[in-house]
N, C-alpha and C positions, 0 to 999 in steps of 0.2 A: 474458623477457630486458631487462635495461632499456637503454633507449634513447640514444643519444648525442647527438643535434643534435634538435634541434623548430626547423622554420622559421617563424616566427609573422609574420603579416600582420594592422594592424588593417583593417576593411576600412566602410565606408560607401556604399553603392549606388556600388560599384566592379566590377559586371557585364561590362562594356565589357573590361576590362583583367584581368579574372582567369584568363582561360585563359593567356597567356603565361608570368602569372607562379609559376602552379600548376605548370604543365607543367615550365620547366624548373629550378623549385627540387626536383621529383623525380626529372627527369632528374641532378641533381647528386648524391641521393641515390643514385640508382643506378649513376650512372659511380664516384663516388669507395667505394662499398659500403661507404656507410657507414649503420649503424642508426637512423633518423629517421623523422620524421612531418611532413608540413605544416598549421601549423592554421590556419585564417582566425578571426580573432575579432569577429564581426559584430555593431555595433554599433547594427542596429535599420534596416538596408538595408531599401528597401521596394521596389527593383528585381529581386527576387529572386535579390541576391549570394550567398543563403547557399543556396539550394538547388543552384545552378550550380555552386558550390565543393564542393559533397559530389558534385554527380556525376562531377566532377572526381577524385574521389579524394583531396581533402582532408580534413581533420578540422573540423568548424566547433563555434564555443564561439561559444554568444548570450550576448553583454553586455548587460543592458538598461540601466546606468548610462552616460547620454551622457557623451562627452568621448573625444578621445584617449589621453590619458590610462589612462582608466577602462578602455579597450579592450585596450591593452597588459599593464595590470594584469590584467586576469580570462583572458586569453590566458597570460600567465606563470603563473600560480596554477594553470592546466589543465597545461601541458606536462610530459609522460615526460621530456623531455630532460635530460641533464645538462648540458648547452650548450645554448644558444636564441639565434640568428640573428635578428633584426626586418627588418624593412623593409617598405614603402609598397609596397600593390597595385596601384599605377601605369603598372606597366611602367618607372618610372625609371631602378631600380638593373637590374644584370643577376647573376639569380638561380642562373646557370647558373657562376658564378665566385666563391662563395664559399670556396676553398682556403685564401686568404691568412688567413680569420678564423678556421678552424677550424686552423691550423697555429700560430696563437697563443693558440688556448683549450686546445689541448693540451701548450701548451709553459709553461701555468699562469698564463698572465695569467686577473683577472677579469673587465678590461673593456674590448672590443676597436672601436675606433669607427675608422666610415669617414671618409674627408677626401679631399672632391670634390677640391679644389684639389691635390691631390700625382695624383690619379688621371687628372682631363680632367673638364672641361664640356663638353658638347656643343652648338653655337648653338642658342639657343632654348630652352634646358634651364632657364634660370635668368635671370630680370629682371637688367638688367644693375646696376641698384640694389641688390637684394640681395647680387649675385656682385661688388660692387666696394666698396659702401658697410657695407648692412645687418649682411650676414654677419660681415666682416674686423672691421666695430668692434665687435659684439655679442659675437664670439668671444676680442676681445684683452682686452674688460673682462673677460670668465669668467676666462682666465688671470691678469690682473691680481690682482681679488678672490680668488680661491681657488688662485692658485701652480698651476693644473693648467697646466703647461708640454706636454705631452704630447699634448694637444688641438689640433690647430688648427683644428678644422671643429665649433662646438659642434653644429652643427644638420643634421648628416649625419642622414636617415634612418633608414642603414642599420647597424647596429653587433651586437654577439655578447658574451654574457654566459654567466657560471656563472650558473645557474637560483638555487641555493645562495646564492653571495654577495649577490644584486642584493637577492631574498626582505627582508637578512638589512637590508639599509638601511631596511625600512619606509618607500618610495616612497608619497607622500602627495597630490599633485598629481594632479588627472584630465583636466586639458586638457592643452595644447602645452609647457607649460613641465614635461611629464612626463620626455623626451627631457635637458631640465636639470638638474632632481634628479638624473637617474642619473648625470649626470658630477660635480656639485658635491658629490653625499654620496659616491661612491664617492670622489673626493680626500677630503673631509672625513674618512674613513672607513682611509687607507693604503691603499687595494685597490690589485691592479696593473693599470695601467691602460696602454695602448701604441694606434697608432694606427696604417692598413693603408690603400693609396691604394683610392678608388673610385670608380668612372664613372659618372656623374648624364649620359641621356637625356630628352629632352622626353615628358614624361607621355604617354599615351594616350589621356584622358579630353577627351570633347567636352563639359566642363563647366569650369567655374571653378575653380579648389582651395580647397580651406577655410580654406587659410592668407589671411590680411587683413592685409598690410602695416602700417599705425600703428599700429593696433591691439596683432597680436600683437608686433610690436617694444615697446611700452610695455610689456605685458604681461613680456616678458624683463630687460628692465631693470631694473622693479619686482619680479622676483623678485630678480633679484642681491642687488638692494639688502636687500629683504627676508630675505634667506641670510646676509648680513654687516653687521653690527652694528660691526665695525669699520670698512666705511666709509661706513655712512651717516650712526654716533653718534660714533665716536670721531676718526676722521680729521678731521671736519669743526669737531667739538669741541676738540680739541687746538688746531687753526686758532686758531679765534677766542679762545679763550681766551691763546693766544701772543701773537697782535695786541691783545686787550684789556688783557695787562701789561706792555706795550711802551710802548704808549701814555699807560698812566695812570703809567705810572713817569717819563716824561717830562716827563709836567702836572704830576706830582704837589706840586712846590713854587712853579709858576707857571706864567703864560704863556709861550708859546714862537711864537717869530716863523721861519718860510720863506719867503722871496723875498717878504718886504711882506705875506705870510699870516699873522694871527695865529690863535694856536689855544689856546682858554683854557678854563675848567669848563665850558667847555658842550659843548667837544671828549670833555671828562674823563666827563661823563657818559653817550655814548656805548661809549667803554671798557670803562667798568663794567658796561655794559648787556651788552658781549663777553665779559666776563668771566662774568657768572652765567649767558650764555645755552652757553659755551661747558662749564662745569662740568657742567649741567644734561644736556647734550649726554655727556658722559664716563659719568654716574652710569646714564643710559638704555642707554651700550654695552654697561655692565655688568650692566644689566638684563636686555636682550636675550640676552646670551651666556647667563647663569646658566639663563633660561627656554627657551632653545633646547635645551640640555643636557638641564631635567627633563623634557619634549614630546620627547623624542627626533629631533629635527633636527640636531642636532652632537651629536658622540662627547664622552662624560663627560671627557675629558684637558683642564683647560683653566689656564691661568697667574693665574686668578681662583680657583683653589681659598681663597686664604685669606680670601676672600668669605664660603664655605660654613663656615667654622668656626663652632663654638660661642663665643659673646661677640661678634659683628660688631656685633649690637646693641647692646650698652654701651657698642664702641668706639668709634660712629659716633655714639652721644649725647654722649657725653664731648667728641669733635671736634667737633661742631656745639651743644656748649654754648660750646666755648670761643671758636668762630667768632662766635655771636653777642655773644656778651663782651665779647670788641673791638669789634664793631659800638656794642652799648649804650656803654662807653667814649666811642668818639668824638662819641656822640650827645650826651653828658654834657657833654664838652668843646664842643661847638657851643651846647648850653646855657650854660655858663657865659659865651663870648663873649658871648653873647645877654645874658646876665644883667647883663654887666658895661658894655654897652650899654645899660641901665635898659630892655630890653625892645624899645630903640627900631630904628632903623636899623643895618644891619651893612654891612660893605664883603665885597658878594659874592663876589670870588675867592680872599678868604681864609676865609671861614666855608664857603662852598659846599663847598670841598672834604674837610672832615671831615663834613659834611651826605652828603657820595657816599659817603666812606670806611664810614659807619655802615650806611647804608640797605644797600652792597656786601656787606656781613660780617654785616648779619642777615640776608639772601636768602639769603648760601652756610652759613650755620650753618641754616636752617630745611631747607634743603634737604638738606645732609649727615645731620639727623636724621631727616627721612620716607624719606629712603633707606635708615637703618639701619631701620625696620621693617618696610618694602619687603623688605629682606634676608630680615628675620626670616620671614618666610612665606615664601620660596623657600627660607631654609635648612629649615622645618619637609618639605618634599618631595623632601629630601637625605636627612635622617636617615628620611625611608619608603622609600626607595630603597636607602640604608646598611642600614638592617633586613632589606630581601625580599632582600637578595646579591646586587641586579642592579649592574652597571657604568652601567647607562642604558639608559633605553627608546630598544628600535629598535635599538641600540649595535654595529655590525660588528666581531666581534674582529679585531687587526691581521692585515693576510698577510704572509707570509714575506720577505725580502730582496727588494730592488726594486721599494717604496712610492715615491709618492711626494713631494712636499715634505711640511712640517709644517702641521695644518688650519688655518683662518680663518675667519673666525666667519659668522652666522645667518640664514623659508621664507615662502612665500607661501600661503594660504589655498589649497586647493583649486578648480581651475576651470572649468569645462568649454569642450570644445572642439570639434567634430567631429574624428574623425580622419581623418589625411591628412598625415602629419608633414611637419618643419619643412624647409621647402627652401630 
């Protein structure tokens, strides 16, 4: 008979707290009459945790590849339940009170995330810096970057999901980022997501948690940025270009004095640099988005589909050639001015403007033509995918009505980190 629920706990040297966790989980299944199992995904424990878990009636899955995400991935693969509820086995979550998760999963949600700020955090269960700064700030960044408004606690270590839906996401992180990747990719692929209150109690460990405050905080932010080309490339690039264009337009015809401070061609050089950097950043945003699609990090749907059409290389070569021609024309004007002065001294404030414009358009033209060749390579991958009949590597199908907002951008390479979920 197929199982309805697997309760999954990643484990690394948790013999001290396994007993209450397994006992509560098994009691919940028996009390609710749910056909289920308790799985301990052991990540190389040396304190006898695996053997102890087996004696307590749990099914032990040994995962040799180290990392919190690796342990969870191994446990998810081995689970027999239609639904999976994952939780840390440090006795910080009440595994006898899982009914809200089961009810939401039965109602058709693909991912049900616990929210400790709604359910309650017992004194001493979470360091003040995590509770009032780190977790709220990083969760807010996650909601901003990925439009996941239904998740108020990205780092809650207890959550439930449909096994089949999460497996289709092809989660790749093997460190602590695994929990973040689950929420981000579920949002990008428009799975049905909701949250329920969860309580957090002080853990029962007699050692420090695996979590490292500053290292893991940076890894979280790094993951967000790498998963979001919009925010790491496109938005900063657009801002830089806008500033550069505005300043260049003001200084194009001559110096400008503001409150006794004169801005001249020296400032114009910097504004031209901002335009070039911003333009390159926007191109990188397009490259990153399309590559994220072809590697399965993002679903195949994108507004940049026009860049995947045949002829993109040729169109960008023409556009780049026009820009470069403008640059050459401006260079000719500057050279003529120099020739008119018999190749002697020039008026810098006049001639230098033509030189700056010439260099800028030569740069923009070169960047555009090189971008055309890079996109041509990506389009070879697109054509191969289309011929194979795939919608995108690792792409999940769209869920029924009730899905979250439209997807956004960006992935971190797999990182190793010991289990002991994000508190």
